[in-house]
N, C-alpha and C positions, 0 to 999 in steps of 0.2 A: 359037318357038325364037329365042334370041338370035341376032342377025345375025352375031356374031363367033364363034359356036360352031364353025362348020366349020373356022375357022383354029385354034382351040384344040385340036380333036380330032386335029390332025396332030402334036401334041407327042409325043415319045418319052420314056421314063423318063429318058434321059440328057440331054435338052435342057432339062429343068427342073432345073437344078443347085441345090445348097444355097444358093449365093449369089444365084441368080436368084429363088428362092422368097422369100428374105428381102427382096430388092429390091422385088419386086412387092407384097409385103405392106406394106412401109414406104411405098411410093409411095401406097398407099391409106390410110395412116395407121392401120392396124389393129394391134392387139396379137395375139399368138399365140392368146389366148383368143377374140378376135373372129373370127379366121380359122377356128378350130376350130368355132365355132358355125355359121358360114356353110357350111362344107364337110361337117360331120358327122363329121369325124375327131377324134381325141382331141388335147388339148394336148400330151401326151407325144409322140405320133406326129409332130406338126408340129415340135416342138422337136428331136427326133432327126433329122428330115429336114434342118432348117436347119443343124444341127451336123455333118452328113455322116456320122452314125452308121449310116444305112441305105444300104447300097451298091446294093441292087437293089430299089427301091420297087415296090409292086404297081401294075399298070397302072390298077386301079380307083381307087387313092389319087391318082394323077396326074390322072386324069379329074375326080375330085371337086374337087381343088385348082384345076385350070384353070377349071372351071365357076364355082367360087366367086369366083375372081379376075377372071373375064371378061377373060382376058388378051389383049385385042385388040392390045396393043403388045408382046406377048411376043417376037416375032421381031425387034423393033428394039432390044432390050436386048443389051448385050455378054454373051457367054457365056464362062465359064471354059474354058480349054483342058483337054481330056481326054486321057488317054494314048491313043495310037494303038491301035486294036483289034488290029492285027497285031503289036504288040510284045510279046514274051514278058516276063513280070514275075515275079520270084521274091522272096519276102519281103514285109514290110509294104508296103501300098499307100498312096497319098495318101488322106486321109480323105474328100475331096470336100467338106469343110466349110470353115470359116473359115480362110483362109491369111493370115498377117500379111504386111505389106509392100505397097506400092502396085504397080500393074501394071507400071510402068516398071522398078522395082527387080527384080521377079520375072523380067521378060523379060531384064534385064541378066545375072542369075545364070544363066538358061538358056543364054544366048549364051556365057557364060564356061565353062560345063560342056562345051559343044560345042567351044570353041576351045582350051581348056587341058587337057592330059592329067590334071592333078591340080588340083582346087579344094578348098580347105578353108574351111568356114563356121565362124567363131569368134564366141563371144559368151557372155554369162552364162547360167546355167541358167534355163530358162523363157522365153528370148527368141524361141523359135520356129525354131531351127536345123533340127530334124528336118523340120518341116512345109515349110520353104522348100527343103530339100534334095530331098525327095520331089516337091515341086511342080516344081522345076527338072528333075528326072529325067523327070517326066511330060511336060513341055513339050519336052524334048530327045529323048525316047524314039524318035521316028521317025527320028532320025539314027543310031540304034544298032540296026540290024536284027536282031542276034543277042540283043538283050534287055537288061533291067535286072535287076541282082542287088542286093538290099538285105540287108546283113549287120549284125545287132545285136551290138555289142561291150559294151553296158552290163551284161551278165550275166557277163562274165569277171571273175576276181579281179584286184584291182589289183596293179600291179608293185611298189608300195611295200611289199607284204607278202611280197616275195621271189619272186613269180611273174614273173621277169624276161623270159623268152622264151616267148611263147605263139604265135609265128609259125605253127608247124605247125598248131595248132588252128584259127586263123583261116583259113589257106589252105585247109584241108579244107572249111570252110564255103563258100568261094568256088569252089574248083576242081571240086566235084561238079556245078556247073552249067556250068562252062567246058569240061570234058573228060568228056562223058557216058559214054564207054566205059571210063574208067580204073577200076581196082579200088576198090571202096568209094564210088564216086560215082554220081550219078543217071544212068540210061541211057535210051535211046530218046527219046521225046517230052519227057521231063522235062528233058533237057539243052537248052542254049541253041541248039544247032545242029539240034535236032529229029530227030537220027538217031544210032543207036549208032555209036561210033567206037572204034578201037583206041587204047590209051594213047599210041602215038606218031603218031596221025593228025594231020597238020599243020593240018587244018581248025580244030581247037580253038585253035591258036596264032594263027590269023588272024581270030579272032572280033572283030566290031565290037560291043563290049558296054560298058555303063556300070555300074560297081560303086559302091555307096554304103556306106561304112563309118561307121556311126552310133554316137555316144557313145564317142569314142576318148580322152578326156582322161586316163583313169587307166591306159591302156596305150600310152604314147607310143612306146616302143622297138618294141613289137610292130607297131603301126600303120605306122610308118615302114619297118620291115623288110618287111612284107607289100606295101606300096606299091612299094618298090624292086623287089621280085621281079616283081610283076605288070606293072609298066611295062616292065621289061626283057624279059620272056618273051612278052608279048602286045602287039604293036605297035599293034593297033587298039583297045586297051582304055583307057578313061578312068575316073578315080576321083573321087568326091566324099567328103570327110571332114567330119564334124561333131564339134566338140570345144569345151570350155569354155576351153581355153588353146592357145596356139600350139605346134605340135609341131616344126616345122622351117621354116627360111627357104630351104632348098636344093632343095626339091621343090615345083613348082607355084606357085599363087597363093593367098594368104590373103585372105579376104573377111570383114570385120568386120560382124557383124549387130548393129544398135543397137536399143534399146528403142523402142517407139512414142512419138511426140510426144503430149503430153497436150493442149496448147492448140491450138485450131483457129482458123478465121477468125471474123469477126463474125456470120456466118449459119450456121455449121456447127460441130459439135463436132470436137475433135481425133481423130486415128486411134485413140488408146487408148480414149477415151470411146465412140467408134463401135463398137469391137470389144466392149467390155463390154456395151453395150446390145444388141448383136446376140446375144450369148450369153444375155442375159436374155430377149430376144424382145420388146423394147419400142422403138418408134421414138423418136428424140430429142424430137420435138415433143410426145410424150405424157408426157414426164418433167416433173414439177412442181418438182423440186429438182435442176436440172442442176448447180448450183454444188457441191452436196455430192457428186454423182457424179464431177465433175471433180476435186475434192480427193481423193476416194478413189483415183482413177487415179494422181494425183500421188504419193500416199503409197506406192502399189504400184510406183512406178518405171516405169510404162508397160510392164511385162513381161507378155506375153500369157498365160503360164501362171498368173501371179498373178491377172490379171484374170479368167481362167476360174474360178479358185477363188472369187473374190469374187462372181462372177455367180451361183454356186450359192447363196450366202447371200442375195443381193439378192432372190431370188424369195420370201423369207419375212421378211427383215429390212430395214427402210429404211436408206438410205445414211447418214443422220445418226446412226443407232444404231451402225452399224458404225464410223463415225468416232469416236464417243464411246468405243468399245472399243479403238481404235487404227487399224485392226483388229489384234488380236493374232495372232501367227503360228500359234497352235494351232488357230484356226478356219479357216485358209486351207489346205484340204486337199480331196482327192477320194477317193471310195470305189471308183474305177475300178481293179480289180485287173488289168486288161490292161496298165496302166502299170508300168514298173519301179519298185521301191520308192522310189528317190530322186527319182522324178517325181510322187509322190502328194501331196506337201505342201511348203509353203515351207520348213519346218524341215528336212525330210529333204534337200531340194535343196541348201540352204546347207551342211548337215553333210557332204554328199558332196563339195562343193568344198573345205571346210575339210580334209577327209581327204586331199586331194591335196598338202597342204603339210607342212612340217617343224614340229617342236615350237617352233623358234625363230620361225617365221612366226606361229604361233598365239599365242605369248606376246606378241609385238608387237601383234597385233590385239586381244588381251584388254586390254592396257594402253591402247590407243587408245579402246576401248569404255568404259573406266572414266574416262579422263582428259578426253576431248574429246566423247564421246557423239555427238550428231548435228551438232555444229558443223563448219564448214569449218576446215581447218588446212593448214599448209605444212610442208615438211621443216624449215624454220628453227624453227617452233614446237616440233617434236619434239626438235630438237637442244637448244633452250633448256631444255625440260623435263628432258632427260637431264642437262644440266650442273647443274641444281639438285637432282639426285638424287631426282626425284619418282617413284620406283618403276619407271623405264624399265629393261628388261632390260639388264644391264651389258655383256653380250657381243654384243649385237645391233647390227648396222650397218644403219641405215635405208636407206642408199644401195644396199645389196645386196638388201634385202628388198622394198622398195617396188615395184620393177618386177614382181615375181611377184604381189604383192597386187593391183596394177592389172590385170595380164593375166588374172587369174582373176575380175576384176570384184567382188572383195570390197571394194575401195576404188573410188570413182568420182571422176573429175576434174570440176571446175567447168567447165561449158560456156563460161564467159566468161574463165576463167583456168586453163590446163592444169596449173599448178603448185600449185593448191589442191585439196584432196581432202576427202572425208568417207566414212564407212562406207556401204556399200550398204544398202538397206532390209532390216531384220530381222537383220542380221549380229550386232549387239550383243545382241539378244534371244536368239539361238541360242547365242552364246558364254556368256551368263549361265546359260542352262539347262544347257549342257554342264558348266560349272564346278560347278554345283550337284549334278551326278550323280556327280562324281568325289570 
């Protein structure tokens, strides 16, 4: 028997996390196929484990993986923080898979969630706001003994269609966990306090609970109204909001979530490249065309969701072939129906953001897509084009519209010059497709 086997046998299903499994495999320079061959598990099983899609892996699978990896150094590797087993959790849980952002950034967000009663994570669609919010909630969960409540808002109709006040509907989703004895709410052990309570029982009001309001950009008035009510009525309650645009400056602290850097150091790929390869299941040292992979990440803007879509294609299509195709927006999609519709493809994600804006915003974006395409430009360039009557919308004032376009990340600033801009990846393509359907 291998001399390290006794140490390996002490692993629990929770100690070999998705990240640790990928780390151990990459340390040995193995692909997922090679680990599958050595462990006797299928490639699909290993891929799902590394992506965190298997929440409770079989003990036998963990034993086979540990034996194949001969994980003598397994206890010396850093482990991802897991939610405290004693914390009640209601709603979607952290995937346990790949979480974007370095450890220091994730710890900073978790500290902010504990310190500030309201924290808003803002950034473009696909940047990883939900995963970071759930990760922060998991890390901070032990400080909220009455539990974590995750409320999905992405299925609500948008306020721009006339659904102005949905506060009551969202409050019902939250309060059924906060006041378990209230009519129409969860009772008994399903409530955060773990016991039935009368509607006026003060214990519910004193709950130390963390509420995550996810995907709030299309219901800003509702989200702010719900937050004001909860913060006023529940002194021990903290809130995390995720949204593609800023909802308010008057409540809490806003945290901007940036795309992953593409370029790394001389001996290591950048975070975006590392994430893409982790999804594919191939270590960087095994990639023969790292330049093409890096360029692919650059064209995708370092957005984790886009990288995830591309990884699905890279399992069967070489990076150079994807680059020759663009890659076009229509192939960057997922068939995962657990996702909201606007999260299943690049095109639907951008369309969701476009639908947050007015017709005037869209007309200006369409003009930019036709006039300057992928080039960098300034407001002075736009003004000069307008004076020449080059088709710029006559009633549009760029000074009023550009802040909204930047805030929704449909325009991105030049990292070296904040007053130079260009369209975000795939915005022009989606605008052209939309125009062709009307």
